[in-house]
C-alpha positions as CSV (number, residue, x, y, z in Angstrom):
1,M,-0.1,-0.2,0.1
2,E,2.9,2.4,-1.1
3,G,1.7,5.9,-1.2
4,T,-0.8,5.7,1.8
5,S,-0.5,7.4,4.9
6,E,0.1,5.7,8.5
7,R,-3.2,7.3,9.5
8,F,-5.0,5.9,6.4
9,R,-3.3,2.3,7.0
10,T,-4.3,2.5,10.5
11,L,-8.1,3.2,9.9
12,L,-8.3,0.6,7.3
13,E,-7.1,-2.3,10.0
14,E,-9.4,-0.9,12.4
15,A,-12.5,-0.8,10.2
16,D,-15.1,-3.6,10.8
17,L,-16.3,-3.1,7.3
18,I,-15.0,-1.4,4.0
19,I,-17.9,-0.2,1.5
20,A,-16.3,0.0,-1.8
21,K,-18.7,1.7,-4.4
22,G,-18.0,1.5,-7.9
23,Q,-16.2,-1.0,-10.7
24,G,-13.0,0.6,-10.2
25,Y,-12.7,-0.4,-6.4
26,Y,-13.6,-4.2,-7.3
27,E,-10.9,-4.0,-9.8
28,S,-8.4,-2.3,-7.5
29,I,-8.9,-3.5,-4.0
30,P,-8.0,-7.0,-4.8
31,E,-4.3,-5.5,-5.3
32,V,-4.4,-4.6,-1.7
33,E,-6.4,-7.2,-0.2
34,P,-3.3,-9.3,1.2
35,A,-2.7,-6.2,3.1
36,I,-5.8,-5.9,4.8
37,S,-8.0,-8.5,6.7
38,T,-11.2,-6.4,7.0
39,P,-14.4,-7.6,5.1
40,V,-15.3,-5.7,1.8
41,C,-18.7,-5.0,0.5
42,Y,-18.5,-4.2,-3.2
43,I,-21.3,-2.1,-4.5
44,L,-21.4,-1.9,-8.5
45,R,-23.0,-1.8,-11.6
46,V,-21.2,-4.4,-14.1
47,K,-19.8,-2.5,-17.1
48,C,-17.4,-4.9,-19.0
49,R,-17.5,-8.5,-19.8
50,L,-14.3,-9.6,-17.7
51,V,-15.9,-8.3,-14.5
52,A,-19.2,-9.8,-15.7
53,E,-17.4,-13.2,-16.0
54,S,-15.3,-12.7,-12.7
55,I,-18.4,-11.7,-10.6
56,G,-21.0,-13.8,-12.3
57,A,-23.4,-11.2,-13.3
58,P,-24.8,-9.6,-16.5
59,L,-23.3,-6.6,-18.3
60,Q,-25.2,-3.7,-16.8
61,G,-26.6,-5.5,-13.8
62,N,-26.3,-4.2,-10.2
63,V,-24.4,-6.3,-7.9
64,V,-23.8,-6.1,-4.1
65,K,-21.1,-8.7,-2.8
66,L,-19.4,-9.2,0.5
67,D,-16.1,-10.6,0.6
68,F,-14.8,-11.7,3.9
69,G,-11.1,-12.1,2.6
70,K,-8.7,-13.8,4.8
């Protein structure tokens, strides 16, 4: 998690739940997921085929997905 402050990392670790709204977060959070143990709730509209296949939803479908991570 290069480029983030110590305060941000502390808040992230202390959070009970991370709410990630938007497809961009669904695509980018897995890059830092090994560094966090907090559950993530993704809220998004599927806008591309790769994400549709990954998440198991149709294009333009609205999705809420809870990922408990580790």
